[in-house]
N, CA, C and O of each residue as an XYZ file, in Angstrom:
392
protein
N      90.843    -12.670    157.455
C      90.658    -13.396    156.211
C      89.972    -12.513    155.173
O      89.097    -11.709    155.493
N      90.388    -12.683    153.944
C      89.751    -11.962    152.846
C      88.624    -12.803    152.279
O      88.766    -14.014    152.111
N      87.522    -12.170    151.990
C      86.463    -12.920    151.329
C      86.542    -12.701    149.828
O      87.320    -11.869    149.360
N      85.761    -13.426    149.088
C      85.816    -13.398    147.631
C      85.491    -12.024    147.059
O      85.994    -11.664    145.995
N      84.664    -11.261    147.744
C      84.289     -9.954    147.198
C      85.373     -8.905    147.376
O      85.400     -7.926    146.630
N      86.273     -9.079    148.348
C      87.331     -8.092    148.560
C      88.675     -8.516    147.990
O      89.583     -7.696    147.850
N      88.800     -9.775    147.667
C      90.072    -10.270    147.153
C      90.055    -10.221    145.629
O      89.203    -10.835    144.988
N      91.001     -9.485    145.061
C      91.094     -9.382    143.602
C      91.753    -10.630    143.052
O      92.745    -11.115    143.595
N      91.202    -11.137    141.986
C      91.806    -12.287    141.327
C      92.980    -11.831    140.489
O      92.886    -10.849    139.754
N      94.077    -12.540    140.600
C      95.265    -12.193    139.830
C      95.385    -13.150    138.659
O      95.123    -14.343    138.809
N      95.780    -12.646    137.488
C      95.946    -13.533    136.347
C      97.104    -14.492    136.593
O      98.051    -14.172    137.312
N      97.016    -15.655    135.996
C      98.090    -16.643    136.101
C      99.270    -16.129    135.285
O      99.107    -15.782    134.115
N     100.455    -16.074    135.888
C     101.605    -15.558    135.144
C     102.013    -16.503    134.030
O     101.857    -17.717    134.168
N     102.533    -15.975    132.929
C     103.000    -16.811    131.838
C     104.177    -17.668    132.293
O     104.941    -17.268    133.171
N     104.314    -18.827    131.703
C     105.356    -19.767    132.087
C     106.571    -19.585    131.186
O     106.450    -19.536    129.962
N     107.735    -19.486    131.803
C     108.987    -19.442    131.066
C     109.239    -18.111    130.384
O     108.379    -17.231    130.342
N     110.429    -17.995    129.859
C     110.849    -16.765    129.181
C     110.008    -16.507    127.947
O     109.607    -15.369    127.702
N     109.734    -17.538    127.166
C     108.947    -17.363    125.937
C     107.532    -16.920    126.283
O     106.991    -16.019    125.641
N     106.931    -17.540    127.284
C     105.589    -17.138    127.699
C     105.547    -15.700    128.164
O     104.609    -14.968    127.848
N     106.560    -15.288    128.915
C     106.630    -13.909    129.378
C     106.808    -12.957    128.201
O     106.190    -11.893    128.156
N     107.648    -13.342    127.256
C     107.881    -12.493    126.089
C     106.602    -12.336    125.279
O     106.269    -11.230    124.853
N     105.886    -13.434    125.065
C     104.630    -13.352    124.317
C     103.610    -12.496    125.047
O     102.921    -11.682    124.431
N     103.512    -12.675    126.353
C     102.537    -11.902    127.124
C     102.848    -10.416    127.046
O     101.938     -9.605    126.870
N     104.107    -10.048    127.172
C     104.465     -8.636    127.104
C     104.252     -8.082    125.715
O     103.792     -6.950    125.562
N     104.582     -8.868    124.692
C     104.420     -8.408    123.324
C     102.945     -8.201    122.999
O     102.582     -7.214    122.359
N     102.097     -9.124    123.435
C     100.682     -9.040    123.112
C      99.971     -7.958    123.897
O      98.979     -7.405    123.422
N     100.463     -7.639    125.109
C      99.806     -6.603    125.896
C     100.436     -5.242    125.687
O      99.873     -4.231    126.108
N     101.597     -5.194    125.045
C     102.258     -3.929    124.789
C     103.006     -3.368    125.985
O     103.416     -2.207    125.968
N     103.192     -4.177    127.027
C     103.911     -3.701    128.214
C     105.406     -3.736    127.967
O     105.911     -4.601    127.251
N     106.092     -2.811    128.551
C     107.541     -2.806    128.504
C     108.076     -2.187    127.234
O     107.770     -2.645    126.133
N     108.867     -1.154    127.384
C     109.432     -0.475    126.215
C     110.496     -1.332    125.564
O     110.494     -1.504    124.345
N     111.411     -1.875    126.363
C     112.476     -2.699    125.805
C     112.054     -4.150    125.692
O     112.541     -4.863    124.814
N     111.176     -4.598    126.542
C     110.744     -5.980    126.529
C     111.786     -6.891    127.148
O     112.624     -6.458    127.939
N     111.720     -8.141    126.780
C     112.640     -9.154    127.283
C     113.646     -9.467    126.194
O     113.272     -9.729    125.050
N     114.913     -9.439    126.546
C     115.949     -9.759    125.568
C     115.980    -11.259    125.328
O     116.173    -12.046    126.254
N     115.789    -11.642    124.079
C     115.857    -13.047    123.707
C     117.174    -13.380    123.028
O     117.623    -14.526    123.073
N     117.792    -12.401    122.405
C     119.105    -12.584    121.786
C     120.087    -11.696    122.538
O     120.078    -10.474    122.397
N     120.927    -12.328    123.334
C     121.885    -11.554    124.120
C     123.059    -11.084    123.274
O     123.620    -10.020    123.535
N     123.435    -11.854    122.274
C     124.570    -11.471    121.424
C     124.304    -10.156    120.690
O     125.191     -9.311    120.572
N     123.069     -9.991    120.198
C     122.715     -8.814    119.410
C     121.759     -7.877    120.142
O     121.317     -6.879    119.573
N     121.438     -8.185    121.390
C     120.516     -7.378    122.199
C     119.183     -7.169    121.485
O     118.704     -6.041    121.363
N     118.586     -8.272    121.014
C     117.280     -8.218    120.352
C     116.214     -8.615    121.368
O     116.304     -9.665    122.004
N     115.210     -7.763    121.508
C     114.134     -8.013    122.462
C     112.891     -8.533    121.761
O     112.782     -8.492    120.535
N     111.961     -9.022    122.564
C     110.691     -9.483    122.020
C     109.941     -8.352    121.340
O     109.202     -8.582    120.383
N     110.127     -7.126    121.827
C     109.490     -5.968    121.205
C     110.021     -5.756    119.794
O     109.257     -5.464    118.875
N     111.321     -5.903    119.627
C     111.920     -5.765    118.294
C     111.471     -6.899    117.372
O     111.274     -6.691    116.175
N     111.310     -8.096    117.936
C     110.832     -9.230    117.141
C     109.421     -8.951    116.644
O     109.102     -9.212    115.484
N     108.576     -8.419    117.527
C     107.196     -8.091    117.144
C     107.174     -7.011    116.064
O     106.379     -7.086    115.127
N     108.044     -6.009    116.190
C     108.111     -4.959    115.168
C     108.563     -5.536    113.832
O     108.021     -5.188    112.783
N     109.558     -6.418    113.873
C     110.044     -7.041    112.642
C     108.947     -7.909    112.023
O     108.782     -7.932    110.803
N     108.201     -8.619    112.866
C     107.110     -9.467    112.383
C     106.047     -8.626    111.687
O     105.575     -8.972    110.604
N     105.676     -7.518    112.324
C     104.680     -6.626    111.705
C     105.210     -6.011    110.417
O     104.432     -5.622    109.546
N     106.531     -5.924    110.293
C     107.156     -5.398    109.081
C     107.373     -6.449    108.000
O     107.910     -6.141    106.936
N     106.956     -7.695    108.266
C     107.035     -8.734    107.248
C     108.020     -9.851    107.530
O     108.099    -10.790    106.739
N     108.770     -9.798    108.611
C     109.724    -10.863    108.941
C     108.967    -12.148    109.251
O     107.993    -12.129    110.004
N     109.403    -13.251    108.682
C     108.772    -14.543    108.919
C     109.767    -15.618    109.342
O     109.372    -16.744    109.648
N     111.041    -15.282    109.361
C     112.087    -16.213    109.788
C     113.049    -15.464    110.705
O     113.159    -14.240    110.628
N     113.747    -16.201    111.574
C     114.714    -15.529    112.444
C     115.722    -14.682    111.664
O     116.081    -13.595    112.117
N     116.178    -15.143    110.526
C     117.153    -14.338    109.780
C     116.551    -13.021    109.293
O     117.264    -12.030    109.139
N     115.233    -13.013    109.050
C     114.555    -11.768    108.689
C     114.567    -10.788    109.870
O     114.702     -9.577    109.691
N     114.424    -11.341    111.078
C     114.464    -10.499    112.282
C     115.857     -9.903    112.439
O     116.003     -8.705    112.682
N     116.887    -10.748    112.298
C     118.256    -10.239    112.394
C     118.483     -9.115    111.378
O     119.032     -8.065    111.712
N     118.057     -9.348    110.141
C     118.243     -8.341    109.088
C     117.503     -7.053    109.430
O     118.020     -5.957    109.214
N     116.289     -7.191    109.967
C     115.501     -6.028    110.360
C     116.203     -5.214    111.444
O     116.066     -3.993    111.511
N     116.952     -5.911    112.284
C     117.678     -5.247    113.380
C     119.091     -4.845    112.971
O     119.841     -4.297    113.779
N     119.458     -5.118    111.715
C     120.768     -4.719    111.215
C     121.910     -5.566    111.741
O     123.016     -5.067    111.944
N     121.647     -6.850    111.964
C     122.697     -7.723    112.476
C     122.547     -9.116    111.875
O     121.686     -9.351    111.028
N     123.389    -10.024    112.321
C     123.344    -11.432    111.910
C     123.360    -12.303    113.149
O     123.733    -11.852    114.232
N     122.956    -13.545    112.987
C     123.027    -14.494    114.094
C     124.481    -14.665    114.508
O     125.373    -14.745    113.664
N     124.710    -14.720    115.807
C     126.057    -14.934    116.321
C     126.196    -16.393    116.754
O     126.757    -17.209    116.022
N     125.690    -16.719    117.935
C     125.807    -18.101    118.421
C     124.634    -18.957    117.954
O     124.762    -20.180    117.887
N     123.487    -18.342    117.627
C     122.332    -19.072    117.113
C     121.425    -19.678    118.166
O     120.404    -20.272    117.818
N     121.760    -19.549    119.439
C     120.937    -20.146    120.494
C     119.541    -19.530    120.575
O     118.603    -20.179    121.039
N     119.401    -18.310    120.137
C     118.114    -17.612    120.260
C     117.170    -17.898    119.090
O     115.992    -17.547    119.163
N     117.645    -18.514    118.035
C     116.818    -18.696    116.832
C     115.516    -19.430    117.139
O     114.462    -19.042    116.636
N     115.569    -20.469    117.946
C     114.354    -21.217    118.287
C     113.400    -20.355    119.107
O     112.185    -20.430    118.925
N     113.945    -19.534    120.014
C     113.105    -18.654    120.819
C     112.456    -17.569    119.958
O     111.282    -17.244    120.138
N     113.221    -17.018    119.029
C     112.683    -16.005    118.116
C     111.557    -16.616    117.285
O     110.512    -15.992    117.099
N     111.763    -17.818    116.791
C     110.746    -18.503    115.998
C     109.498    -18.776    116.833
O     108.381    -18.656    116.329
N     109.672    -19.142    118.099
C     108.521    -19.381    118.973
C     107.702    -18.120    119.178
O     106.473    -18.164    119.147
N     108.372    -17.004    119.386
C     107.664    -15.728    119.554
C     106.914    -15.390    118.271
O     105.762    -14.960    118.318
N     107.559    -15.580    117.134
C     106.918    -15.271    115.853
C     105.707    -16.174    115.613
O     104.688    -15.715    115.096
N     105.807    -17.434    115.980
C     104.655    -18.338    115.826
C     103.513    -17.911    116.734
O     102.346    -17.978    116.346
N     103.847    -17.470    117.942
C     102.817    -16.975    118.848
C     102.139    -15.734    118.311
O     100.922    -15.587    118.423
N     102.917    -14.846    117.729
C     102.347    -13.642    117.125
C     101.475    -13.992    115.936
O     100.425    -13.382    115.728
N     101.904    -14.968    115.157
C     101.130    -15.403    114.000
C      99.799    -16.015    114.441
O      98.754    -15.734    113.854
N      99.847    -16.848    115.472
C      98.621    -17.473    115.986
C      97.688    -16.418    116.557
O      96.474    -16.492    116.368
N      98.251    -15.437    117.256
C      97.429    -14.363    117.830
C      96.787    -13.530    116.730
O      95.653    -13.074    116.871
N      97.508    -13.334    115.641
C      96.975    -12.539    114.530
C      95.845    -13.275    113.821
O      94.916    -12.648    113.311
N      95.922    -14.605    113.788
C      94.905    -15.393    113.100
C      93.712    -15.729    113.986
O      92.663    -16.115    113.470
N      93.839    -15.594    115.297
C      92.788    -15.981    116.234
C      91.436    -15.338    115.940
O      90.425    -16.038    115.993
N      91.364    -14.043    115.633
C      90.039    -13.455    115.384
C      89.347    -14.042    114.156
O      88.129    -13.927    114.018
N      90.104    -14.659    113.276
C      89.528    -15.192    112.044
C      89.193    -16.670    112.132
O      88.598    -17.227    111.210
N      89.575    -17.320    113.247
C      89.319    -18.748    113.365
C      87.851    -18.985    113.638
O      87.199    -18.200    114.326
N      87.341    -20.065    113.100
C      85.953    -20.428    113.279
C      85.880    -21.487    114.369
O      86.322    -22.619    114.170
N      85.324    -21.125    115.520
C      85.230    -22.065    116.641
C      83.975    -22.907    116.581
O      83.823    -23.815    117.399
N      83.079    -22.653    115.661
C      81.820    -23.413    115.556
C      81.871    -24.362    114.384
O      81.019    -24.294    113.498
N      82.840    -25.235    114.359
C      82.959    -26.190    113.235
C      82.183    -27.425    113.490
O      82.171    -28.330    112.655
């Protein structure tokens, strides 16, 4: 049996594809990241780069990657990643002592 002093605690893995994409984007792991748009091969890493470059809507991300939406199934996922990045960017400025 392992005791508490020898057993390393493992972080809880992110839930779902969006959670995994956000976790990888925020930690900087993975060169290609997770593909969220299969039609245009757009990854969470590219979404984060587009966001840092000023993209605020899925169509801005497509334009940043030099493409257009094809089937549109990824638009909600792209928006979720962007909202997560926006929340992460604002977190240091939030006042928790209200």
